[in-house]
C-alpha positions in Angstrom: 27.4 -41.7 15.2 27.5 -39.8 18.4 27.4 -36.0 18.7 30.9 -34.5 19.2 30.1 -33.0 22.6 33.3 -31.0 22.6 31.9 -29.1 19.5 29.4 -26.5 20.8 28.4 -25.5 17.2 27.4 -29.1 16.4 25.3 -29.3 19.6 23.8 -25.8 19.1 22.7 -26.7 15.5 21.2 -30.1 16.8 19.2 -28.2 19.4 17.8 -25.8 16.8 16.8 -28.6 14.6 15.3 -30.9 17.3 13.5 -28.3 19.6 12.7 -25.4 17.3 11.0 -24.6 14.0 13.7 -22.1 13.1 15.4 -22.9 9.8 19.2 -23.3 10.0 22.1 -22.7 7.6 24.8 -25.0 8.7 28.1 -24.1 7.1 31.8 -24.6 7.7 35.1 -25.1 6.0 35.9 -28.2 4.3 36.4 -31.1 6.7 34.4 -29.6 9.6 31.7 -32.3 9.9 28.7 -31.1 7.8 28.1 -34.5 6.3 28.4 -36.1 9.7 25.7 -33.6 11.0 23.4 -34.5 8.2 23.7 -38.3 9.0 23.2 -37.5 12.7 20.0 -35.6 12.1 18.7 -38.3 9.7 19.3 -41.0 12.4 18.1 -39.2 15.5 15.6 -36.6 14.4 12.0 -37.1 15.7 10.6 -34.9 12.9 9.0 -36.1 9.6 11.9 -35.2 7.2 13.1 -35.5 3.7 16.6 -34.9 2.2 17.1 -33.3 -1.2 20.1 -32.2 -3.1 20.6 -30.2 -6.4 22.1 -33.1 -8.4 21.6 -36.8 -8.7 25.0 -37.8 -7.4 24.8 -35.4 -4.5 21.3 -36.8 -3.7 22.5 -40.4 -3.7 25.5 -39.4 -1.4 23.2 -37.6 1.0 20.7 -40.4 1.0 17.9 -38.4 -0.5 16.4 -37.4 -3.8 16.9 -34.4 -6.2 15.1 -31.2 -5.6 13.5 -31.3 -8.9 12.2 -34.8 -8.6 10.8 -34.3 -5.0 8.9 -31.1 -5.9 8.2 -32.0 -9.6 9.7 -28.7 -10.6 10.1 -27.9 -14.3 13.7 -27.1 -15.4 12.9 -23.5 -16.5 14.1 -20.7 -14.3 11.5 -19.2 -11.9 10.6 -15.5 -11.6 9.1 -14.6 -8.3 6.5 -12.2 -9.8 3.6 -12.5 -12.2 4.9 -12.7 -15.7 4.2 -9.6 -17.9 7.0 -10.0 -20.4 5.9 -13.0 -22.5 8.6 -15.3 -21.3 6.3 -18.4 -21.9 7.0 -19.0 -25.5 7.0 -22.7 -25.1 3.6 -22.9 -23.4 1.6 -23.7 -26.6 4.0 -26.2 -28.2 4.5 -28.4 -25.0 8.1 -27.3 -24.7 9.6 -25.7 -21.5 9.1 -21.9 -21.4 12.1 -19.5 -21.2 10.9 -18.6 -17.7 8.1 -19.6 -15.3 6.1 -17.6 -12.8 3.9 -18.8 -9.9 0.8 -19.5 -12.0 2.8 -21.5 -14.6 4.6 -23.4 -11.9 1.6 -24.5 -9.9 -0.5 -25.0 -12.9 1.9 -27.8 -14.1 2.6 -29.6 -10.9 0.2 -32.5 -10.7 0.4 -34.2 -7.3 -1.5 -37.3 -6.4 -3.0 -37.8 -2.9 0.2 -39.5 -1.7 2.5 -36.6 -2.8 0.1 -34.2 -1.2 0.1 -36.1 2.0 4.0 -36.2 2.1 4.1 -32.4 1.7 1.5 -31.9 4.4 3.2 -34.3 6.8 6.6 -32.8 6.2 8.2 -31.1 9.2 11.8 -30.8 8.2 13.4 -30.4 4.8 17.2 -30.9 4.5 18.8 -29.4 1.4 22.4 -30.6 1.1 25.0 -28.8 -1.2 23.1 -25.6 -0.7 25.9 -23.6 -2.3 24.9 -25.1 -5.6 21.2 -24.2 -5.3 20.2 -21.1 -7.2 18.0 -18.4 -5.5 15.0 -18.9 -7.9 14.9 -22.6 -7.2 14.5 -21.9 -3.5 11.7 -19.6 -4.2 9.9 -22.1 -6.3 10.3 -24.6 -3.4 8.7 -21.9 -1.1 5.9 -21.4 -3.6 5.1 -25.1 -3.9 5.1 -25.7 -0.1 3.0 -22.7 0.7 0.4 -23.6 -1.9 0.0 -27.3 -1.2 0.2 -27.1 2.5 -2.3 -24.1 2.4 -0.2 -22.0 4.7 0.3 -19.1 2.4 1.7 -16.6 5.0 4.4 -18.8 6.4 8.0 -19.2 4.8 8.1 -22.7 3.2 4.5 -23.3 4.3 5.6 -23.8 8.0 8.3 -26.4 7.1 11.7 -26.1 8.9 14.6 -26.0 6.5 18.1 -27.2 7.2 20.6 -25.8 4.6 23.9 -27.6 4.6 26.9 -26.4 2.6 29.8 -24.1 2.2 29.0 -21.1 -0.1 32.8 -20.5 -0.4 32.9 -23.7 -2.4 31.1 -24.6 -5.7 28.6 -21.9 -6.7 25.2 -22.4 -8.4 25.0 -22.6 -12.2 23.3 -19.8 -14.0 23.6 -19.6 -17.8 24.3 -16.1 -19.1 20.9 -15.9 -20.9 19.0 -17.1 -17.8 20.9 -14.7 -15.4 20.2 -11.8 -17.7 16.6 -12.2 -16.8 16.9 -13.4 -13.2 19.1 -10.5 -12.4 16.2 -8.2 -12.6 14.7 -10.0 -9.6 17.8 -11.2 -7.6 21.0 -9.5 -6.4 23.0 -12.8 -6.8 22.3 -16.4 -7.9 23.1 -17.7 -4.4 20.4 -19.2 -2.3 20.7 -16.3 0.3 19.5 -13.8 -2.3 16.0 -15.6 -2.7 13.0 -13.7 -1.7 12.1 -16.2 1.0 15.5 -16.1 2.7 15.6 -12.3 2.5 12.2 -12.2 4.4 13.1 -15.0 7.0 16.8 -15.5 7.4 17.9 -18.9 8.8 20.0 -19.2 12.0 23.6 -19.1 10.7 25.7 -21.7 12.4 29.4 -22.4 11.4 31.2 -25.5 12.4 34.8 -24.4 12.9 36.6 -27.4 14.3 38.6 -28.9 11.4 38.8 -32.7 11.4 40.5 -33.3 8.0 43.6 -31.2 8.5 45.9 -31.0 11.6 48.7 -28.7 10.4 48.0 -25.2 11.7 50.0 -23.6 8.9 48.1 -25.5 6.2 44.7 -24.5 7.9 45.8 -20.9 7.8 46.8 -21.0 4.2 43.4 -22.6 3.4 41.7 -19.9 5.2 43.5 -17.3 3.2 42.6 -18.9 -0.1 38.9 -19.3 1.0 38.7 -15.6 1.7 40.7 -14.5 -1.3 43.3 -12.8 0.9 46.5 -14.8 0.1 49.5 -13.1 1.8 53.0 -13.1 0.4 54.1 -15.6 3.0 51.0 -17.8 2.2 51.9 -17.6 -1.6 55.4 -18.6 -0.9 54.3 -21.5 1.3 51.9 -22.7 -1.3 54.3 -22.5 -4.2 57.0 -24.5 -2.4 54.7 -27.3 -3.7 55.0 -26.1 -7.4 56.5 -28.9 -9.5 55.2 -28.7 -13.2 57.0 -31.7 -14.5 55.8 -34.1 -11.8 53.5 -36.9 -13.1 51.2 -39.2 -11.1 52.9 -42.2 -12.7 56.3 -41.0 -11.3 55.0 -41.9 -7.7 52.2 -44.1 -6.8 49.0 -43.0 -5.0 48.9 -39.4 -6.3 45.8 -38.3 -7.9 45.5 -35.3 -10.2 42.7 -32.8 -9.6 41.9 -30.9 -12.7 39.2 -28.5 -13.8 37.7 -30.2 -16.8 36.1 -33.7 -17.3 37.8 -34.3 -20.7 41.3 -33.9 -19.2 40.7 -36.2 -16.3 39.1 -38.9 -18.6 42.0 -38.7 -20.9 44.7 -39.1 -18.2 42.9 -42.1 -16.8 42.5 -43.8 -20.2 46.1 -43.2 -21.1 47.5 -44.5 -17.8 45.3 -47.6 -18.0 46.3 -48.4 -21.6 50.1 -48.3 -20.5 49.6 -51.3 -18.2 50.6 -54.6 -19.8 48.0 -56.7 -17.8 44.7 -57.9 -19.2 41.7 -55.6 -19.2 38.9 -56.8 -16.9 35.3 -55.7 -17.2 32.9 -55.5 -14.3 29.3 -54.7 -15.2 27.0 -53.0 -12.8 23.7 -54.7 -11.7 20.9 -52.1 -12.0 17.4 -52.5 -10.8 14.8 -50.1 -12.0 14.0 -47.4 -11.2 17.6 -45.9 -10.9 18.0 -42.8 -13.3 21.1 -42.9 -15.4 22.2 -39.4 -14.5 22.3 -40.6 -10.8 24.7 -43.5 -11.4 27.3 -43.3 -8.6 29.9 -45.5 -10.4 30.8 -46.7 -13.8 28.3 -49.0 -15.4 31.1 -50.8 -17.2 34.0 -50.5 -14.8 37.2 -51.3 -16.7 40.2 -52.3 -14.5 43.7 -53.9 -14.7 46.1 -55.3 -12.2 48.4 -52.4 -11.4 45.8 -49.8 -11.9 45.5 -46.9 -9.5 42.1 -46.8 -8.0 40.1 -44.7 -5.5 37.5 -46.0 -3.1 34.2 -44.1 -3.6 32.5 -45.2 -0.5 33.3 -45.6 3.1 33.9 -49.2 4.4 30.6 -50.5 5.9 32.4 -53.2 8.0 33.6 -52.7 11.5 37.2 -52.9 10.3 36.8 -49.5 8.5 39.6 -50.5 6.1 39.0 -47.7 3.6 37.2 -44.4 3.3 35.7 -42.4 0.4 38.8 -41.0 -1.5 41.3 -43.4 -0.3 43.8 -44.5 -3.0 45.4 -47.8 -3.6 46.8 -50.1 -6.4 45.0 -53.2 -7.7 47.3 -56.0 -6.8 45.4 -58.9 -8.2 42.1 -59.8 -9.9 41.0 -63.4 -9.7 37.8 -65.3 -9.8 35.7 -62.1 -10.0 37.5 -60.8 -6.9 39.4 -57.5 -6.7 42.3 -57.0 -4.1 43.7 -53.5 -3.5 46.9 -52.7 -1.7 47.2 -49.3 0.0 50.6 -47.8 1.0 51.9 -48.6 4.6 49.2 -51.2 5.1 50.4 -54.8 5.2 47.2 -56.6 4.3 45.4 -56.6 1.0 41.8 -55.3 1.0 39.3 -57.6 -0.7 36.8 -55.2 -2.3 33.2 -56.3 -2.2 30.4 -54.9 -4.4 28.3 -52.2 -2.9 24.6 -51.6 -3.4 23.5 -47.9 -3.7 19.7 -47.4 -3.5 17.7 -44.8 -5.3 15.1 -44.0 -2.8 11.7 -42.3 -3.0 9.6 -40.9 -0.2 6.2 -42.6 0.4 3.4 -41.8 2.8 2.5 -44.5 5.2 -1.3 -43.9 5.6 -1.5 -46.2 8.6 1.1 -44.3 10.6 0.6 -41.0 8.9 4.4 -40.8 8.4 6.9 -40.2 5.7 9.0 -43.2 4.9 11.9 -44.0 2.6 11.4 -46.8 0.0 14.0 -48.2 -2.4 12.8 -47.4 -5.9 15.8 -49.0 -7.5 19.4 -50.0 -6.9 22.9 -49.9 -8.5 25.3 -52.5 -7.4 29.0 -52.2 -8.5 32.5 -52.4 -7.0 33.0 -49.0 -5.1 36.0 -48.2 -7.2 37.1 -45.8 -9.9 40.3 -45.1 -11.8 42.3 -42.6 -9.8 45.1 -41.1 -11.8 42.8 -38.1 -12.2 39.5 -36.6 -11.2 37.7 -33.3 -11.6 37.6 -30.8 -8.8 33.8 -30.8 -9.0 33.6 -34.6 -8.5 36.3 -34.4 -5.7 33.9 -32.4 -3.4 33.4 -34.4 -0.1 36.5 -36.6 -0.7 39.7 -36.8 1.3 43.2 -37.4 -0.3 46.5 -37.9 1.3 48.5 -37.1 -2.0 47.2 -35.0 -4.9 48.5 -33.2 -8.0 46.5 -30.1 -8.4 46.0 -28.5 -11.9 43.8 -25.5 -10.9 45.5 -22.7 -12.7 42.6 -22.5 -15.1 40.0 -22.5 -12.4 36.9 -20.8 -13.9 34.4 -20.8 -10.9 34.6 -19.3 -7.4 35.9 -21.7 -4.9 37.4 -24.2 -7.2 41.0 -23.8 -5.9 39.9 -23.9 -2.3 37.9 -27.0 -3.0 40.9 -28.8 -4.6 43.4 -27.8 -1.8 41.0 -28.6 1.0 40.6 -32.2 -0.2 44.1 -32.9 1.1 45.0 -33.8 4.6 48.4 -32.0 4.6 50.4 -29.6 2.6 53.3 -32.1 2.1 50.9 -34.4 0.1 50.2 -31.6 -2.4 51.9 -31.1 -5.8 51.0 -28.0 -7.8 51.0 -28.7 -11.5 50.3 -25.1 -12.3 50.8 -21.9 -10.5 47.9 -20.4 -8.5 47.6 -16.8 -9.4 45.3 -14.2 -8.0 43.2 -14.6 -11.2 42.5 -18.3 -10.2 41.2 -17.2 -6.9 37.5 -16.1 -7.0 35.7 -15.0 -3.9 32.4 -13.3 -4.5 32.1 -10.4 -2.2 28.3 -10.9 -1.8 29.2 -14.2 0.0 31.5 -12.4 2.3 29.0 -9.7 3.1 26.2 -12.3 3.7 28.4 -14.3 6.2 29.4 -11.2 8.0 25.8 -9.9 8.4 24.8 -13.3 9.7 27.3 -13.6 12.4 25.8 -10.7 14.4 22.9 -12.8 15.7 23.1 -13.9 19.4 22.3 -17.6 18.8 22.1 -18.9 22.5 19.4 -16.2 23.1 17.7 -16.9 19.7 17.7 -20.7 20.6 15.7 -20.1 23.8 13.3 -17.7 22.1 12.9 -20.3 19.3 12.3 -23.2 21.6 9.4 -21.1 23.3 7.9 -20.4 20.0 8.2 -24.0 18.9 6.5 -25.3 22.1 3.7 -22.7 21.8 3.0 -23.7 18.2 3.1 -27.4 18.9 0.6 -26.9 21.8 -1.7 -24.7 19.8 -1.7 -27.2 16.9 -2.8 -30.0 19.2 -6.0 -27.9 19.8 -6.7 -26.6 16.4 -9.0 -28.3 13.9 -8.9 -26.0 10.8 -7.0 -28.5 8.7 -9.7 -31.1 9.5 -12.3 -28.6 8.6 -10.8 -28.2 5.2 -11.4 -31.9 4.6 -15.1 -31.4 5.6 -15.3 -28.5 3.2 -14.0 -30.6 0.4 -16.7 -33.2 1.2 -19.3 -30.5 1.0 -18.0 -29.3 -2.3 -18.0 -32.8 -3.7 -21.7 -33.4 -2.7 -22.8 -30.0 -4.0 -21.0 -30.5 -7.3 -22.4 -33.9 -7.9 -25.6 -33.8 -5.9 -27.7 -35.7 -8.5 -25.4 -38.8 -8.3 -25.5 -38.9 -4.4 -28.3 -40.3 -2.2 -30.8 -37.8 -0.8 -29.3 -38.1 2.7 -25.7 -37.1 1.6 -26.0 -33.4 2.0 -27.6 -33.6 5.4 -25.1 -36.1 6.7 -22.1 -34.0 5.6 -23.7 -30.9 6.9 -24.1 -32.5 10.3 -20.5 -33.3 10.4 -19.6 -29.8 9.5 -21.8 -28.4 12.2 -20.2 -30.8 14.8 -16.7 -29.5 13.5 -17.8 -26.0 13.7 -18.8 -26.4 17.4 -15.3 -28.0 18.0 -13.6 -25.2 16.4 -15.5 -22.5 18.3 -14.5 -24.1 21.7 -10.8 -24.5 20.5 -10.7 -20.8 19.5 -11.7 -19.8 22.9 -9.2 -22.2 24.5 -6.4 -20.9 22.2 -7.1 -17.4 23.5 -6.6 -18.8 27.0 -3.3 -20.4 25.8 -2.0 -17.0 24.6 -2.5 -15.6 28.0 -0.1 -18.2 29.4 2.4 -17.7 26.6 3.0 -14.1 27.9 5.2 -15.5 30.5 9.0 -15.5 29.5 9.6 -19.1 30.3 9.2 -22.4 28.3 5.5 -23.3 28.2 6.1 -26.8 29.6 7.6 -25.3 32.9 4.3 -23.5 33.7 2.1 -25.6 36.2 -1.1 -23.6 35.6 -0.8 -24.1 31.9 -0.2 -27.9 32.4 -3.5 -28.1 34.4 -5.5 -26.4 31.6 -3.9 -28.5 28.9 -4.9 -31.7 30.8 -8.5 -30.6 31.2 -8.8 -29.5 27.6 -7.2 -32.7 26.3 -9.9 -34.8 28.2 -12.7 -32.6 26.9 -11.6 -32.7 23.2 -10.7 -36.3 23.3 -14.3 -37.2 24.4 -15.8 -34.9 21.6 -13.7 -36.4 18.8 -14.7 -39.8 20.1 -18.4 -38.9 19.5 -17.6 -37.5 16.1 -15.7 -40.7 15.0 -18.6 -42.8 16.1 -21.0 -40.6 14.0 -18.8 -40.8 10.9 -18.9 -44.6 11.2 -22.6 -44.5 10.6 -22.3 -42.9 7.1 -25.5 -43.6 5.1 -24.3 -42.0 1.8 -24.4 -43.8 -1.4 -23.8 -42.9 -5.0 -24.2 -44.5 -8.4 -21.0 -43.0 -9.8 -18.0 -45.2 -9.1 -15.7 -42.2 -9.6 -17.4 -40.0 -7.0 -17.8 -43.0 -4.7 -14.0 -43.4 -4.7 -13.5 -39.7 -4.1 -16.0 -39.7 -1.3 -14.5 -42.9 0.3 -11.0 -41.3 0.1 -12.2 -38.1 1.7 -14.1 -39.8 4.5 -11.0 -42.0 5.3 -8.8 -38.9 5.4 -11.3 -37.2 7.7 -11.5 -40.3 10.0 -7.7 -40.7 10.2 -7.1 -37.0 10.7 -9.6 -37.0 13.6 -8.1 -40.2 15.1 -4.6 -38.8 14.9 -5.7 -35.5 16.6 -7.4 -37.7 19.2 -4.1 -39.6 19.7 -2.1 -36.4 20.2 -4.7 -35.1 22.7 -4.4 -38.4 24.7 -0.6 -37.8 24.9 -1.4 -34.6 26.8 -3.8 -36.2 29.4 -1.0 -35.7 32.0 0.3 -32.5 30.6 2.6 -31.4 27.7 6.3 -32.3 27.7 8.1 -31.6 24.5 10.5 -34.6 24.6 8.0 -37.1 25.5 5.4 -35.7 23.1 7.7 -35.7 20.1 8.9 -39.3 20.8 5.5 -40.6 21.1 3.8 -38.6 18.4 5.4 -40.8 15.6 4.0 -43.9 17.2 0.4 -43.2 15.9 -1.2 -46.0 14.0 -4.5 -45.3 12.2 -7.4 -47.3 13.5 -9.3 -49.6 11.0 -12.0 -47.8 9.1 -14.0 -49.2 6.1 -16.4 -47.3 3.9 -17.9 -48.0 0.4 -20.4 -45.4 -0.9 -20.8 -47.1 -4.3 -24.5 -48.1 -4.8 -23.8 -51.6 -6.1 -21.3 -52.4 -3.4 -23.8 -52.3 -0.5 -27.2 -51.2 0.3 -27.9 -48.7 3.0 -28.8 -50.6 6.0 -30.5 -47.7 7.7 -32.9 -47.0 4.7 -36.3 -49.0 4.7 -37.1 -50.1 1.2 -40.7 -50.4 0.4 -41.5 -53.6 -1.6 -38.0 -54.9 -1.1 -38.7 -57.9 -3.3 -39.6 -55.7 -6.2 -36.5 -53.6 -5.6 -34.2 -56.7 -5.8 -35.9 -57.7 -9.1 -35.5 -54.1 -10.5 -31.8 -53.9 -9.4 -31.1 -57.4 -10.9 -32.5 -56.2 -14.3 -30.5 -52.9 -14.0 -27.2 -54.7 -13.3 -27.9 -57.1 -16.1 -28.4 -54.2 -18.6 -25.3 -52.4 -17.3 -23.1 -55.6 -17.7 -24.4 -56.7 -21.1 -24.2 -53.2 -22.7 -21.2 -52.1 -20.7 -23.0 -49.0 -19.4 -22.4 -47.1 -16.1 -25.3 -47.4 -13.6 -26.6 -43.7 -14.1 -27.1 -44.4 -17.7 -29.7 -47.1 -17.0 -31.2 -46.5 -13.6 -29.7 -45.1 -10.4 -30.5 -46.5 -6.9 -32.8 -43.5 -6.3 -34.7 -44.4 -9.4 -35.1 -48.0 -8.3 -36.2 -46.8 -4.9 -38.9 -44.5 -6.3 -40.1 -47.3 -8.7 -40.5 -49.8 -5.8 -42.3 -47.2 -3.7 -44.7 -45.4 -6.3 -45.2 -48.4 -8.7 -45.5 -46.7 -12.1 -47.7 -48.6 -14.6 -47.3 -46.6 -17.8 -44.4 -45.0 -19.8 -45.8 -41.5 -18.9 -45.7 -42.3 -15.2 -42.3 -43.8 -15.5 -40.9 -40.6 -16.9 -42.0 -38.8 -13.7 -39.5 -41.1 -11.7 -36.2 -39.4 -10.8 -33.6 -40.0 -13.4 -36.0 -41.1 -16.2 -36.4 -39.0 -19.2 -37.8 -39.6 -22.7 -34.6 -41.3 -24.0 -34.1 -43.6 -21.0 -37.8 -44.5 -20.8 -37.8 -45.3 -24.6 -34.7 -47.5 -24.2 -35.3 -49.5 -21.0 -38.8 -48.5 -19.9 -40.8 -51.5 -20.9 -38.3 -53.9 -19.3 -38.8 -52.2 -15.9 -42.5 -51.8 -16.4 -43.0 -55.4 -17.1 -41.3 -56.4 -13.9 -43.4 -53.8 -11.9 -46.7 -54.9 -13.5 -46.1 -58.6 -12.8 -45.1 -57.9 -9.3 -48.3 -55.7 -8.7 -50.5 -58.4 -10.1 -49.0 -61.1 -7.9 -49.4 -59.0 -4.8 -52.5 -57.1 -5.6 -50.9 -53.6 -5.4 -52.3 -50.5 -6.9 -50.0 -47.7 -8.4 -49.2 -44.9 -5.9 -48.0 -42.3 -8.4 -50.3 -39.7 -6.8 -48.1 -39.8 -3.7 -45.0 -39.0 -5.7 -46.9 -35.9 -7.2 -47.8 -34.8 -3.7 -44.1 -35.3 -2.5 -42.7 -33.3 -5.3 -45.2 -30.4 -4.8 -44.1 -30.3 -1.1 -40.5 -30.4 -2.2 -40.9 -27.5 -4.5 -42.3 -25.3 -1.6 -39.2 -26.2 0.4 -36.3 -23.7 -0.3 -33.6 -25.4 -2.2 -30.1 -25.5 -0.6 -28.0 -22.7 -2.0 -25.8 -23.9 -4.8 -22.2 -23.0 -4.7 -21.1 -19.9 -6.6 -19.4 -21.2 -9.7 -17.6 -18.0 -10.3 -16.2 -18.1 -6.8 -15.0 -21.6 -7.3 -13.1 -20.6 -10.4 -11.7 -17.5 -8.6 -10.5 -19.7 -5.6 -8.8 -22.2 -7.9 -7.1 -19.5 -9.8 -5.9 -17.8 -6.6 -4.4 -21.1 -5.5 -2.1 -21.0 -8.6 -4.0 -23.2 -11.1 -4.0 -22.0 -14.6 -7.1 -21.1 -16.6 -6.8 -24.2 -18.9 -6.2 -26.5 -15.9 -9.4 -25.0 -14.2 -11.4 -25.6 -17.2 -10.3 -29.1 -17.5 -10.9 -29.8 -13.8 -14.4 -28.3 -13.9 -15.2 -29.6 -17.4 -16.0 -26.1 -18.6 -14.7 -24.2 -21.5 -11.8 -21.7 -21.1 -14.1 -18.9 -22.2 -16.3 -19.7 -19.3 -13.5 -19.6 -16.8 -12.3 -16.3 -18.4 -15.8 -14.8 -17.9 -15.7 -15.9 -14.3 -12.4 -14.2 -13.6 -13.5 -11.1 -15.6 -16.1 -10.7 -12.9 -13.4 -10.3 -10.3 -11.4 -8.0 -12.4 -14.5 -5.8 -12.6 -14.7 -6.1 -8.8 -11.0 -5.1 -8.4 -10.1 -8.4 -6.8 -7.7 -9.5 -9.6 -5.3 -7.3 -11.6 -6.1 -7.0 -15.3 -2.3 -7.4 -16.0 -2.6 -11.1 -14.8 -4.4 -11.7 -18.1 -3.6 -8.8 -20.5 -0.3 -7.1 -21.3 -0.3 -3.3 -20.7 0.3 -2.7 -24.4 -2.9 -4.5 -25.4 -4.8 -2.9 -22.5 -3.8 0.6 -23.5 -4.7 0.0 -27.1 -8.3 -1.3 -26.1 -9.3 1.2 -23.5 -9.9 4.2 -26.0 -11.9 1.8 -28.4 -14.1 0.7 -25.5 -14.7 4.4 -24.5 -15.7 5.1 -28.1 -18.0 2.2 -28.6 -19.4 2.1 -25.1 -19.4 -0.8 -22.7 -23.0 -1.8 -23.3 -22.6 -2.5 -27.1 -20.8 -5.7 -26.7 -17.5 -7.0 -27.9 -18.1 -7.5 -31.7 -17.8 -3.9 -32.7 -14.5 -3.6 -30.9 -13.2 -6.9 -32.3 -13.8 -5.7 -35.8 -11.5 -2.6 -35.2 -8.4 -4.3 -33.7 -5.7 -6.7 -34.9 -6.1 -10.4 -35.2 -3.8 -10.9 -32.2 -6.3 -9.5 -29.9 -8.9 -12.0 -28.9 -12.4 -11.8 -27.5 -10.9 -12.8 -24.1 -8.6 -9.8 -24.2 -11.6 -7.5 -25.0 -13.7 -9.1 -22.2 -10.9 -8.4 -19.6 -10.3 -4.9 -20.8 -14.1 -4.2 -20.6 -14.1 -5.6 -17.1 -11.2 -3.3 -16.1 -12.9 -0.3 -17.7 -16.0 -1.0 -15.7 -13.9 -1.2 -12.5 -12.3 2.1 -13.3 -15.6 3.7 -13.9 -17.0 2.4 -10.6 -14.0 3.8 -8.8 -14.4 7.1 -10.4 -18.1 7.2 -9.4 -17.2 6.7 -5.7 -17.5 9.9 -3.5 -14.1 11.3 -2.5 -12.7 10.1 0.8 
């Protein structure tokens, strides 16, 4: 594939995608090369990208996955505001709710670390067949990307979108009962009515050069039908092709395009049964995972010699003997081989099986890149019976001869889709008249298209290129994303400090301080960058800026190198296998993120040039880094163990108990407990209970086994007990101020703000839902959360007078006794919090 250099719109769109971060809506009439553009970008783009489509078949054709599978979206419609109308009737019985809002959506999406990495690495998202994507689905995509990428103020979380499709063709599906609710939030079901597009419109680029049709009169006729402005001359020209009695069996290689599946299937079955030749069955070879709804061809393909068939794939060989939509007749079937003859072609085409792949996107941790992986395959002859096909399934196909039965067209654009599949007017036969009732053009589409065409795209391209270069340069010298990983490590240690070694908090704190120092310098440097960005030229053309970039790249490269060396010395250990895995994963993430940032800085050692940078950026390979914080996996080489021989004996006893009783380490004796026993040499059960991690129960269960080992070791080496030193150590420790524990209410608040439901927070934090509700009620009382997030106005209004009567200080029980059973203690708690907030506000002095 090579860019059509004579097509300026194609080249303009390619420049927007390659050199800017501006989202693009690429549209155009049928046959203008939209699919060619998609394939071109997939092959040549330097960005981390994924391709999605609204249906399984469309996704297979586009070489991507469905929108719902990529984002793990529930199938319920999405409302772009907090639910206050009790749409979530299915929430308690594990069925899909009538509608979902942001909290419901984000609370039910469970992404593993790989899926999160894919979303974070994503730079370009291509949505094919955008005309069929409903507005609310686009807003749900926006919600998911902002949340998981932690870029809440940027449309789509900073991801560039390429929308491909023709909104004059097949529209999105919105059931009447769904649209009745969605219409309260959206002007139309089309993607351009979504909140995110209204706030940040994409660049509108229309491909105008038509490759499918050559006849100027036919092209003009199609334009009239597309825009619902069929003239008398156009009507007359079109209906010269009206022949109601014409049947496909009368003349070979005509295919009927109809509006309903049942009719198309009936025609194909009837015509096949008329043939006297034997019926041959060809079974598809399917390798899991390939969803049934995505099957691109018949699983059991039934054919006969003499059957009219259509190719459903372009020829992959150099000969290019057939294309998607080409029609022919099966001349012979022998020895499992199928031969097709097409009109005006002397040679038979031997049809070979084609392998379609169902892909999934995976994250390559070594390269920090998004890659495609075959999840399953579907292998079958790329043929289908072709006496008839639905207009919907014909989208994207090209026919030389077609019988069109679209008089009963029920959706906007159906007539246009049917007629535009044909290469010429002479190859069309109308089976039913096309009336004005059959032509539907939604005026909201027309208004949107007209409003978009006012933008001066060449000027916009230059400004977008400048902005893209500016953002790319700034990102090279920003470390906030890495700091988030440091913060996660700190939270992990704080939340499970009893299971980690004593040095864990200090080590992670040291990393955090080094990161803070880097961020402080980077902030000052970014302020300098902003001064250079004032110039109205591309940043890569400013010599003084290039000098500063080179100097800064060398400085930060050196500092990151030091930090990487420090991380490699991690002394942290834990007795919890689960927390060790979490710690190891976060440390590896931190190490790779720093190494990747260092790599990008090294690319700028001679300055920043966007083409060179983008080409080399994707060649990053993560350096080897191994870490295991699990206590039994390795001992800390930097920690001097007193009485090391005793420590080994105690550890062997501990490990034996764990294995024989199938107990985790912390249930017997953690490494810190073994360390203290080796150092302080307890001789009695009462002394043993003073050792960290030993209480009455553990001492009774295992104490004598450990004491026996300690007493024998002390007798052999003539060692006295040193328990008095442990007492002195603990007294000193008590005088040392403890590190501040994280605010548990704040953690719940931040999780809720990020879109996690109350029940999910409770499960994650291993707390009750009542505790989480109490945490959030605090922020309602502070005015930081609206009470309507938790309590419908009707309930709130019924509770406020009762609270005023009973008084806030008397508790909830008196109020509960006076209300209906449907009002819970949680409802009362939230109402009291809101009442308290109102009273605080009333007590403030007037401004």
